[in-house]
N, C-alpha and C positions, 0 to 999 in steps of 0.2 A: 652671625652667631653660628656657633659651633655647638651642633647638638652631641649629648653625651649618651650612652647608652646606658639604659638600666637594665639592672638584671636582678633577679630572684630567685629563688629556689623553687623547683615544683613543689614544695609541700607550702610554702609562703602561698604560691597561686591556689593551690586548691584551698585551702585555707580560707582565701577570699569567697572563692565560688561556693562554697559551703554554708559560710557565714550570711553570702547573697541568699542563698537557696533558704535557710533560715527565715530572713526578714520577710523574703515574698511570702511565705507558707504562713504567715503570721498576719499579714496583708490579706492574704487567701481567706484565713479564719475569718477576717473582716468582714470581707466582702461576702462570706455563706450569711452571717449575722445581720448585714443591712438590705441584701438581696445585691444584685449588678451593681448598685451605685458605687462602689470601685473599679469598676471595669474602666481602663484607660480610654481616652479618646481614639476613636479611630482615624489616626493621622496620613494614613497613605503609607504601601509600603515604600521601606527603606528610607523611611524617617523614623527621627527617637521617638521613644511611645511611651517608654517609662526610663527611669533613672534612680541608683542609689547614690546616696552620699555618706562618706563616711566623717565621721570627728569624736577627738577626745573629749568633746564637752557639748551635750544635746544641749544644754539651755543656751550656752552662748552664739552656737551654730543658728540658732533657730530666729532668736535675735536679730541676729546680722543677715539672714536670709528674707525674714521678715521685712524689714526694714528697707533692705538693699531691692527686693523682687516684687514686694507686696503680698508675698505667699502665706497661708495660713497652716497650720498644722492639726491634726490629729491624733492622740494615744492609739497606738495598734494595740489591739486587743492582746492582753498575754504579756506585755511587755514595758516595762519603763524604761526602754532603751532604746525604742524606736518609736518614729510617727511618722505617718503619712502626709506628704506635701500637695498642697492642694494650691491650684492657681485659677482665676475665675471661677470657683466652684468645683473644678476638675480634679482630681487625685491626678498628680503625673510624678510622682518620684514617691521614696524611704528615705529618710534621714535616719541614721542607727549612729550608737556607740561604737566604735573600732574596738576589737580585742586586742589592746596593745599600740604599739607605735603604727602613725600611719606611715603607710607606704604608697609607693605611685601606683599601685596595683588596687588599693582599695576604691572600690566605687564601681559599680556597672553601669552600661547604659545597654538599654534593650532597646533593638531595632525592629520596628514592626514588618513582618513579613507575611505573604498570603499563605504559606506552606511549610509551618516547622521541618516537618521530616525531609520534605525535599530541600529546604536552603542549610540543612545540616550536612546531608548527603554533597552538596554541593561545596559548602565551607571545607568538608574534609577533605573533597576531591583534591581544593586547593590547598591544602597544608593544615588546615585547622585540626584539634585535636577538641571530641566533645568530651564533657563533663559526664564523668558516672552517674548515672540512673537519669539521665536528661535522654529526650525529651520527656515533658510530661502534662498532662493539662491541669491547671488552675483549679480550684475548688468553687462548686455553683457555677460549672459552664463560663466562667468569664476568659477563656481563653487555655493556650499550650504558651510553654516555654521551653528555652534551651540554654544551655552554658557551652560557652564552648572559650579556647585560648587559640588566637588566630597565631600564625605563623612565628611571628614575633614574639609570644606568648602573653598578648594583651588579652585577659578576659572582657569575653562582648559578648550580651544576650540576645536571645532572637524570644518574637513574642507575635503569637497569630490571636486576633480577634476569635477564630472558631478552634473548639476543642480537637483532639486528634481522635480518629477513629476507635472507638471500643473493640478489641480484636474479639471475632467470634471464637465463642467457645464450642470446642471440638465434639463430635457428636461420639456416641460410639457403635 
């Protein structure tokens, strides 16, 4: 099988990351409203903790994945363009309507790590680019995330169940 290199402009990649951030923010708002119910399961470091799927037809995709995997879907508060995916009663990801045509770079997989800042530093050392504004804490103490582009420009998310330390306020 011959592999074909897929290319996308840096602008397209950053748009994908920004859209993923918006979906995570909406999920975070839901977590605030419902307590820690939406916190992803503790799957262990190096394993997939959360993922986003993009689609051009939300109803059709929910029907397909629901029938294929038995997933259920809950509306994301404040959006009719996204839903949280649950399996076995636990939130495992989100599905959202793509802004325009689906590309190979739509969707992000979040890998669980024990320390987001340390993992970001290591990823950067290995050639990754950390998305502007990341890492940050998710609402309601549900952990911290970061988004990055690996050296081949594939988007990747990092997720830790513990929040980032709050920086001390300097005293005068």
